[in-house]
C-alpha positions as CSV (number, residue, x, y, z in Angstrom):
1,X,182.6,-39.3,-134.3
2,X,182.8,-42.8,-132.5
3,X,185.6,-45.4,-133.2
4,X,185.9,-48.0,-135.6
5,X,186.0,-50.4,-133.6
6,X,183.3,-48.9,-131.1
7,X,181.0,-49.2,-133.9
8,X,181.6,-52.7,-134.7
9,X,180.5,-53.5,-130.2
10,X,177.8,-50.9,-130.8
11,X,175.6,-53.0,-132.1
12,X,176.0,-55.8,-129.8
13,X,175.0,-53.7,-127.2
14,X,171.7,-52.7,-128.7
15,X,170.5,-55.9,-128.9
16,X,171.6,-56.8,-125.1
17,X,169.9,-53.9,-124.5
18,X,166.7,-55.1,-126.5
19,X,164.4,-58.1,-126.3
20,X,166.0,-61.2,-128.3
21,X,162.4,-62.2,-130.7
22,X,162.0,-65.1,-132.4
23,X,163.9,-65.2,-135.9
24,X,161.8,-63.5,-138.8
25,X,163.1,-66.3,-141.4
26,X,161.1,-69.8,-141.1
27,X,163.7,-72.8,-141.4
28,X,162.4,-74.3,-145.1
29,X,160.6,-77.6,-145.1
30,X,161.4,-78.3,-148.9
31,X,162.9,-77.8,-151.5
32,X,163.1,-74.5,-153.0
33,X,159.9,-74.6,-155.8
34,X,158.4,-77.7,-153.9
35,X,154.7,-78.2,-152.0
36,X,155.1,-78.8,-148.6
37,X,151.7,-79.9,-148.0
38,X,149.2,-82.7,-148.5
39,X,146.5,-81.8,-147.6
40,X,147.2,-81.4,-143.5
41,X,150.3,-82.8,-143.4
42,X,153.4,-80.8,-143.4
43,X,156.0,-83.0,-145.9
44,X,159.7,-82.7,-145.2
45,X,162.7,-82.8,-147.6
46,X,164.0,-85.9,-148.1
47,X,160.1,-87.2,-148.6
48,X,158.0,-85.4,-151.7
49,X,155.0,-86.3,-154.0
50,X,156.9,-83.5,-157.0
51,X,159.4,-84.6,-159.7
52,X,162.7,-82.8,-158.7
53,X,161.5,-82.5,-154.5
54,X,162.8,-86.4,-152.9
55,X,165.4,-87.9,-152.5
56,X,165.3,-91.7,-154.1
57,X,163.2,-93.7,-152.2
58,X,161.2,-91.3,-150.3
59,X,159.3,-90.7,-153.3
60,X,155.0,-90.2,-151.6
61,X,151.8,-89.7,-153.5
62,X,149.6,-86.9,-152.9
63,X,145.8,-88.0,-153.8
64,X,143.7,-85.1,-154.2
65,X,140.6,-86.8,-155.2
66,X,140.3,-87.0,-151.5
67,X,139.2,-84.0,-149.4
68,X,141.5,-83.6,-147.7
69,X,143.7,-85.1,-150.2
70,X,145.6,-88.1,-148.7
71,X,149.6,-88.7,-148.6
72,X,150.6,-92.5,-149.0
73,X,153.9,-94.5,-149.6
74,X,154.9,-94.0,-153.7
75,X,154.8,-98.0,-154.1
76,X,153.2,-99.7,-151.6
77,X,149.9,-97.5,-150.7
78,X,149.7,-97.0,-147.2
79,X,147.8,-93.7,-146.0
80,X,150.6,-91.7,-144.1
81,X,148.9,-90.0,-140.9
82,X,151.5,-87.4,-140.0
83,X,155.5,-87.5,-140.3
84,X,158.9,-86.9,-137.7
85,X,161.6,-85.6,-138.7
86,X,163.1,-87.2,-136.4
87,X,162.4,-90.4,-138.0
88,X,159.4,-91.8,-137.7
89,X,155.7,-91.5,-139.5
90,X,152.8,-93.3,-139.0
91,X,150.9,-95.1,-141.5
92,X,146.7,-96.5,-140.9
93,X,146.7,-100.3,-141.2
94,X,143.6,-102.3,-140.9
95,X,143.2,-104.5,-138.2
96,X,142.4,-107.9,-139.6
97,X,139.3,-109.5,-138.0
98,X,137.7,-112.5,-137.7
99,X,134.2,-113.7,-136.9
100,X,132.1,-116.2,-136.2
101,X,128.4,-118.2,-135.3
102,X,127.3,-119.2,-132.1
103,X,128.7,-122.7,-133.4
104,X,132.4,-121.7,-134.0
105,X,132.0,-121.7,-137.7
106,X,133.9,-118.9,-139.6
107,X,131.1,-116.2,-140.9
108,X,133.6,-113.1,-142.3
109,X,136.9,-111.9,-141.7
110,X,139.7,-109.2,-143.4
111,X,143.4,-109.9,-143.7
112,X,145.9,-107.8,-143.5
113,X,150.0,-107.6,-144.0
114,X,152.8,-104.7,-144.6
115,X,155.7,-105.1,-146.8
116,X,157.9,-102.9,-146.6
117,X,160.0,-104.2,-148.8
118,X,164.3,-102.6,-149.3
119,X,162.6,-99.2,-148.7
120,X,163.9,-96.9,-146.3
121,X,161.3,-98.1,-143.6
122,X,161.2,-100.4,-141.0
123,X,158.3,-101.4,-138.5
124,X,159.2,-99.1,-135.1
125,X,159.7,-101.1,-131.7
126,X,157.2,-98.6,-130.4
127,X,155.0,-100.6,-132.1
128,X,152.9,-103.9,-130.2
129,X,151.0,-106.4,-131.5
130,X,147.1,-106.6,-130.1
131,X,144.8,-109.4,-129.9
132,X,141.7,-108.5,-128.9
133,X,138.6,-110.5,-128.3
134,X,137.8,-114.0,-126.6
135,X,139.1,-116.6,-126.5
136,X,142.0,-115.1,-129.0
137,X,145.5,-116.3,-129.6
138,X,146.9,-113.8,-132.4
139,X,150.0,-113.4,-133.3
140,X,152.2,-112.6,-136.9
141,X,155.3,-114.0,-139.1
142,X,157.9,-112.4,-141.0
143,X,158.5,-112.3,-144.5
144,X,160.1,-116.1,-144.7
145,X,156.6,-116.9,-142.9
146,X,158.4,-117.6,-138.9
147,X,157.2,-116.9,-136.0
148,X,157.5,-113.6,-134.2
149,X,155.6,-112.1,-131.8
150,X,152.3,-113.1,-130.2
151,X,149.5,-113.6,-127.3
152,X,146.9,-114.9,-126.0
153,X,143.1,-113.5,-124.3
154,X,140.3,-114.7,-122.6
155,X,137.4,-112.7,-121.0
156,X,135.5,-114.0,-117.8
157,X,132.3,-115.0,-117.6
158,X,131.6,-111.5,-116.1
159,X,134.1,-109.0,-118.2
160,X,133.8,-105.9,-116.6
161,X,134.1,-108.1,-112.7
162,X,138.2,-106.8,-112.9
163,X,136.8,-103.1,-112.8
164,X,138.7,-100.4,-114.9
165,X,141.3,-101.8,-117.8
166,X,142.9,-98.2,-117.7
167,X,143.3,-98.8,-121.5
168,X,146.1,-101.8,-120.7
169,X,146.0,-105.4,-122.5
170,X,146.8,-107.8,-118.9
171,X,145.8,-110.5,-121.1
172,X,141.6,-110.2,-119.9
173,X,139.6,-109.5,-123.3
174,X,143.0,-107.9,-124.6
175,X,146.6,-108.9,-124.6
176,X,149.4,-107.2,-125.9
177,X,153.3,-108.3,-127.4
178,X,156.8,-106.8,-128.1
179,X,158.1,-106.9,-131.2
180,X,161.7,-106.7,-132.1
181,X,164.0,-104.1,-134.1
182,X,164.7,-105.0,-137.8
183,X,161.3,-105.6,-138.9
184,X,160.0,-104.5,-142.9
185,X,157.2,-107.3,-143.3
186,X,154.2,-108.0,-140.6
187,X,151.7,-110.9,-141.1
188,X,148.7,-111.0,-138.5
189,X,147.2,-114.6,-138.2
190,X,144.7,-115.5,-135.4
191,X,144.0,-118.8,-134.0
192,X,140.4,-120.4,-134.6
193,X,139.6,-121.8,-130.8
194,X,136.3,-121.3,-132.8
195,X,136.6,-125.1,-134.6
196,X,138.9,-126.6,-132.4
197,X,136.8,-126.4,-128.6
198,X,136.9,-130.3,-128.3
199,X,140.0,-130.9,-126.3
200,X,140.9,-127.1,-125.5
201,X,140.7,-125.5,-121.7
202,X,137.0,-124.8,-120.8
203,X,138.7,-121.5,-119.2
204,X,139.3,-120.2,-122.4
205,X,135.4,-120.7,-123.3
206,X,134.3,-119.2,-119.7
207,X,133.2,-116.1,-122.0
208,X,133.3,-115.4,-125.6
209,X,133.0,-112.8,-128.5
210,X,131.7,-112.7,-131.8
211,X,134.8,-111.3,-133.6
212,X,138.5,-111.2,-132.9
213,X,140.8,-109.2,-133.8
214,X,144.9,-108.3,-134.3
215,X,147.1,-105.8,-135.4
216,X,149.9,-103.7,-135.3
217,X,149.9,-100.5,-133.4
218,X,151.7,-97.8,-131.6
219,X,151.8,-98.6,-128.1
220,X,151.1,-95.0,-127.0
221,X,148.1,-95.1,-129.8
222,X,145.4,-98.1,-128.5
223,X,143.7,-97.9,-125.8
224,X,141.4,-100.9,-125.0
225,X,138.1,-100.6,-123.2
226,X,135.6,-103.2,-123.7
227,X,133.4,-101.6,-126.0
228,X,136.0,-103.6,-128.6
229,X,134.3,-106.9,-126.9
230,X,131.0,-105.5,-129.2
231,X,132.7,-104.7,-132.0
232,X,131.8,-106.8,-135.7
233,X,133.2,-104.0,-138.0
234,X,136.3,-103.2,-139.6
235,X,138.8,-100.3,-138.1
236,X,141.8,-98.9,-138.8
237,X,145.0,-98.9,-136.5
238,X,147.7,-96.5,-136.7
239,X,151.2,-98.3,-136.7
240,X,154.3,-96.3,-136.0
241,X,157.3,-96.9,-139.1
242,X,161.3,-95.8,-138.3
243,X,162.4,-94.5,-141.6
244,X,166.2,-93.6,-142.0
245,X,168.5,-93.0,-145.2
246,X,169.5,-96.4,-145.7
247,X,172.1,-96.8,-148.4
248,X,174.8,-96.5,-146.1
249,X,175.4,-98.2,-142.6
250,X,176.0,-95.5,-140.5
251,X,177.2,-92.0,-140.5
252,X,180.8,-92.7,-140.8
253,X,180.5,-94.3,-144.0
254,X,178.2,-91.8,-145.3
255,X,180.3,-89.1,-144.5
256,X,182.9,-89.6,-146.5
257,X,181.0,-88.8,-149.5
258,X,180.0,-85.3,-149.3
259,X,178.0,-85.6,-152.3
260,X,175.7,-88.3,-151.1
261,X,175.6,-87.4,-147.6
262,X,171.5,-86.6,-146.8
263,X,173.1,-84.1,-143.6
264,X,173.5,-81.1,-146.2
265,X,172.8,-78.1,-144.0
266,X,175.9,-76.9,-141.3
267,X,175.4,-76.8,-138.2
268,X,173.6,-80.1,-138.0
269,X,174.5,-83.8,-135.9
270,X,173.8,-87.1,-137.8
271,X,173.0,-89.8,-135.7
272,X,173.2,-93.9,-136.4
273,X,169.9,-95.3,-136.8
274,X,168.6,-97.2,-133.6
275,X,166.8,-99.4,-136.0
276,X,168.4,-101.4,-138.8
277,X,171.6,-99.5,-140.8
278,X,171.4,-96.7,-141.8
279,X,171.9,-92.3,-140.3
280,X,169.7,-89.9,-139.6
281,X,170.3,-86.0,-139.7
282,X,169.2,-83.1,-136.7
283,X,169.6,-80.0,-136.7
284,X,172.2,-78.8,-133.7
285,X,171.6,-77.6,-130.1
286,X,170.3,-74.3,-130.8
287,X,169.0,-74.2,-134.2
288,X,166.0,-75.5,-136.3
289,X,164.9,-76.4,-139.9
290,X,165.9,-79.5,-141.8
291,X,168.8,-81.0,-142.5
292,X,168.6,-82.3,-145.1
293,X,168.8,-79.4,-146.7
294,X,171.7,-76.8,-147.4
295,X,171.2,-74.1,-144.8
296,X,168.2,-75.7,-143.6
297,X,169.4,-75.4,-139.9
298,X,168.8,-71.8,-139.0
299,X,170.0,-70.4,-135.5
300,X,167.3,-69.9,-133.0
301,X,166.5,-66.3,-132.0
302,X,164.9,-66.6,-128.4
303,X,164.3,-64.7,-125.9
304,X,163.1,-66.4,-122.4
305,X,160.6,-64.4,-119.8
306,X,162.1,-67.0,-116.9
307,X,160.5,-66.2,-113.0
308,X,162.4,-64.5,-110.4
309,X,162.5,-67.2,-107.6
310,X,164.7,-66.4,-104.1
311,X,167.9,-67.7,-104.4
312,X,168.3,-68.1,-108.6
313,X,170.1,-66.3,-110.6
314,X,168.6,-64.2,-113.8
315,X,170.1,-66.1,-117.0
316,X,169.0,-65.2,-120.8
317,X,169.5,-66.4,-124.2
318,X,172.1,-64.3,-126.3
319,X,172.2,-65.1,-129.9
320,X,173.2,-64.6,-133.7
321,X,172.9,-66.1,-136.3
322,X,175.4,-69.2,-135.7
323,X,175.3,-70.0,-132.3
324,X,173.3,-68.9,-129.2
325,X,174.7,-68.8,-125.4
326,X,172.9,-69.6,-122.0
327,X,174.4,-66.5,-119.8
328,X,174.4,-64.0,-117.2
329,X,173.3,-60.7,-118.8
330,X,175.0,-58.1,-115.8
331,X,178.0,-59.9,-116.1
332,X,178.0,-60.1,-119.1
333,X,177.3,-56.8,-119.8
334,X,180.0,-55.7,-117.4
335,X,182.3,-57.2,-119.0
336,X,181.7,-55.8,-123.1
337,X,181.4,-52.8,-120.8
338,X,185.0,-53.4,-119.5
339,X,186.0,-53.9,-123.6
340,X,184.6,-51.2,-124.5
341,X,187.0,-48.8,-122.3
342,X,190.1,-50.9,-123.5
343,X,189.2,-50.6,-127.2
344,X,188.7,-46.8,-126.9
345,X,191.6,-45.8,-124.6
346,X,193.5,-48.0,-127.2
347,X,192.0,-45.9,-130.1
348,X,193.5,-42.7,-127.8
């Protein structure tokens, strides 16, 4: 019969001689007994749309009268199109529209705004303000009605004479302006050049569009092309929202009260929010899952298959339920065999 100490080492030898595979246990997404899907959208805790399934301030609504069901922020109504566990989500918001007749008179339009109040949400700096149409001075104000950001777009006599825009907004037909951190309110406006032609630089009227638009959108979502200059109807823009645990200022203060501390799983990392007060939780390197749930971060069990190249050393990932290590398996096995020999000699 093998010595007891050898038996302790034998499972490790088996692991080293067998391919490492992905962990069979799927990382948890929501609290036990809670739904984690609304239509096609995954809803990770601290979010939830059933009683007892969300952290305070993270309540959502799953409206199943639509097909597929629509997810929205409770109390605000903004439709959510995706949620990232890393502290960002996207909502769908209509663009502000203003349309004019040939003499510059207002015909129709659509107004819009975003008001997030004292919620866990803030407008992300990955958004930009876009103004589309000619001539169009687009800007937006904060909750106190003060100017925040804006830009001006105008068209050339032949808009296509500059060639392809490659999706960018340079001020010709479309302009773009960055926004600052810390915003929870946005209301767009546009300068109505149509009723103020007299005394205005004629360059702005080299070419005009029937409608102008002003909207906030994730800068990676919007790609401008000249077809937008022919639009006369509404469209929805994808707005990036930063979310965080904001009932305390940062990780240092939050971790003093472990009962309320949102990072509940072992093997987590806490990061202060980059946008406003608060913090977010992530699973530590080598782990995956939901750090906001007890035992939510699970150790990765992955066996990569690196390609061999001249002059390189084969390395592999040695994993267990608590950690993963990148090492040279040959030298590791050699050291392990030496330790086994030492154990066997000690048992004699």
